[in-house]
C-alpha atoms as one frame of an Amber mdcrd trajectory, in Angstrom:
protein
  24.701  31.858   9.766  25.035  29.681   6.785  26.402  26.347   8.246  24.100
  26.062  11.165  20.880  27.407   9.426  21.201  24.513   6.788  21.549  21.797
   9.317  19.101  19.017   8.514  19.767  15.676  10.398  16.654  13.773   9.331
  18.852  11.442   7.319  22.295  11.210   8.667  25.065   8.838   7.257  28.184
   8.131   9.271  30.959   6.588   7.232  34.609   5.802   7.265  37.048   3.502
   5.130  36.530   0.499   7.566  32.861   0.370   6.817  32.731   0.253   3.039
  33.980  -3.257   2.039  36.855  -1.808   0.406  34.929   0.533  -1.905  35.897
   4.331  -2.106  34.325   6.204   0.570  33.664   9.214  -1.573  31.749   7.316
  -4.246  29.428   5.865  -1.525  28.852   9.443  -0.061  28.045  10.668  -3.409
  25.394   7.986  -4.195  24.000   8.538  -0.674  23.653  12.211  -0.929  22.127
  11.858  -4.466  19.514   9.690  -2.882  18.599  12.099  -0.125  20.964  11.867
   2.700  21.103  15.258   4.555  24.017  14.937   6.812  27.283  13.117   6.421
  29.772  12.516   9.371  33.180  11.216   8.494  34.438   8.837  11.059  37.582
   6.613  11.486  39.388   5.249  14.415  42.009   3.810  12.313  42.852   6.470
   9.870  45.721   9.012  10.526  45.170  12.641  10.823  46.427  13.175   7.109
  44.311  10.502   5.852  41.248  12.008   7.668  41.990  15.388   6.253  42.166
  13.874   2.789  39.039  11.801   3.377  37.289  14.921   4.530  38.276  16.678
   1.314  37.089  13.777  -0.722  33.753  13.771   1.143  33.416  17.607   0.461
  34.109  17.223  -3.240  31.581  14.303  -3.433  28.830  16.396  -1.896  29.808
  19.227  -4.426  29.483  16.830  -7.368  25.836  16.379  -6.431  25.066  20.173
  -6.440  24.001  19.802  -2.682  26.804  21.670  -0.750  24.454  24.390   0.294
  21.930  21.946   1.987  23.856  18.873   3.017  26.095  19.178   6.139  29.493
  17.667   6.491  30.993  16.837   9.900  33.992  15.103  11.312  33.775  12.785
  14.262  35.829  13.614  17.268  38.943  15.262  15.570  39.100  19.034  16.044
  42.541  19.005  14.560  41.233  17.504  11.365  38.459  20.073  11.047  40.865
  22.906  11.669  43.333  21.685   9.318  40.793  20.759   6.709  39.310  24.371
   6.864  42.846  25.956   6.673  43.305  23.873   3.335  40.124  25.567   2.017
  37.898  22.248   2.493  34.377  22.980   3.027  33.501  21.151   6.217  30.767
  22.490   8.394  31.583  21.190  12.144  32.155  18.403  14.277  30.560  15.544
  16.299  31.925  14.700  19.711  31.173  12.066  22.432  31.148  12.608  26.152
  34.868  11.531  26.439  36.086  13.431  23.452  37.257  17.192  23.222  34.866
  19.395  25.367  32.087  21.250  23.417  33.256  24.596  24.770  36.750  24.108
  23.149  35.196  22.959  19.848  33.049  26.127  19.878  35.796  28.357  20.858
  37.940  27.168  17.961  35.282  26.685  15.261  33.566  29.872  15.923  29.653
  30.605  16.362  28.843  29.522  12.844  30.159  26.061  12.948  27.801  22.905
  13.871  28.737  21.016  16.982  26.939  17.710  17.803  27.131  15.731  21.040
  26.558  12.099  21.742  24.099  12.126  24.817  25.174  10.681  27.940  24.215
   7.046  28.238  24.164   6.901  32.131  21.217   8.743  33.380  20.120   9.687
  29.839  16.802  11.263  30.473  17.910  13.413  33.367  20.981  14.347  31.296
  18.967  15.355  28.022  16.532  17.373  30.328  19.160  19.365  32.229  22.320
  19.554  30.060  23.526  22.784  29.018  22.746  23.161  25.322  24.032  26.646
  24.571  26.949  25.479  22.817  25.672  22.541  20.727  23.204  22.030  17.918
  21.844  18.576  18.414  22.059  15.307  20.300  23.092  11.906  18.901  21.440
   8.990  21.075  21.220   5.309  20.950  21.828   2.491  20.162  18.566   1.196
  18.893  20.227  -2.195  18.563  23.498  -3.687  19.507  25.862  -3.063  16.795
  29.241  -4.304  15.691  30.186  -1.048  13.825  30.587   0.679  17.101  30.885
  -2.100  19.932  31.291   0.257  22.783  27.938   2.153  21.838  25.551   2.159
  24.642  27.891   1.272  27.530  27.020   2.905  30.773  29.576   3.704  33.463
  29.285   0.073  34.875  30.146  -1.306  31.403  26.469  -2.702  30.922  25.291
  -2.352  27.388  21.923  -0.379  27.167  19.834  -0.294  24.083  16.955   2.161
  23.655  13.312   1.093  23.078  10.960   3.009  20.819   9.298   4.262  24.066
  12.528   5.575  25.321  13.270   7.429  22.107   9.674   9.015  22.174  10.568
  10.062  25.707  13.745  11.652  24.612  12.122  13.594  21.837   9.712  15.093
  24.286  12.386  15.926  26.863  14.999  17.428  24.552  15.192  21.106  23.838
  17.427  20.366  20.876  16.931  18.018  17.933  17.776  14.432  18.528  19.131
  11.920  15.955  18.960   8.172  16.815  20.930   5.293  15.482  22.920   2.184
  16.497  22.061  -0.814  14.297  19.192   0.856  12.530  17.744  -0.772   9.411
  15.102  -0.142   6.958  12.362  -2.091   9.042  13.097   0.275  12.079  12.416
   3.499  10.269   8.430   3.621  10.338   8.410   3.237  14.173  11.383   5.491
  14.667   9.917   8.324  12.493   6.691   8.225  14.562   8.718   9.071  17.899
   9.223  12.752  17.050  12.939  12.659  16.901  14.497  14.812  14.288  16.239
  11.974  12.422  17.881   8.601  12.099  21.739   7.788  11.547  23.248   4.715
   9.907  26.563   3.437   9.086  26.582  -0.039   7.753  22.884   0.054   6.340
  24.104   2.093   3.593  27.809   1.631   3.551  27.855  -2.224   3.405  24.728
  -2.294   1.065  25.236  -3.970  -2.251  23.702  -0.721  -3.794  24.494   2.152
  -1.242  22.377   4.652  -3.246  19.293   2.431  -3.535  19.419   1.491   0.138
  19.737   5.345   1.170  16.939   6.189  -1.113  14.614   3.410   0.536  15.703
   4.841   4.048  14.848   8.457   3.151  11.685   7.652   1.381  10.398   5.438
   4.182  11.316   8.241   6.785   9.625  11.013   4.984   6.445   8.955   4.491
   6.133   8.110   8.262   7.581  11.017  10.140   5.305  12.910  12.596
């Protein structure tokens, strides 16, 4: 199964048009992938469905221009309709990432088939019990965090009582030990966080603004990837 077998979430970049300081998303994706990013997620809470389909196509083409379509995964956040429409148009997209309040993973798997990648944001409330006991038969990895509070996704880390919870390095180490699936961690992650994060045993890090808002996104991506690879367990 090509899509699932190529999945590498060690260096995971989430990006949309609201995160790039007005610069073309596709150019930033291309630079990031050339620098070693292994997974790209297209995410926008402001773009229309048609705009997201177009953006997914641009992202797919940007990855193709680097010659890494066979090793870099392209996902869309939340929008199953966008993934299906993009596939219908012949766009090479590998799957979807959903949150706990988004379309259920069983629906995503039913419509996308057994070869697609389905990622799920781990539950903030009772996180450790959830990671340990969740049915993982339909998903490929967990996303967890935030490591720090972040303006990119202000609702990140809110529990059922509306309290914001950030995750310590000790928490993340425990997550890696408990989870039967790979875990990717983000939320306010910066270059200085990568050495300690890499030693926790999680499968990877995810970032948004650390790359998308950098003066030189490609250079910043390269620094993140190099640091991760030199410190990972």
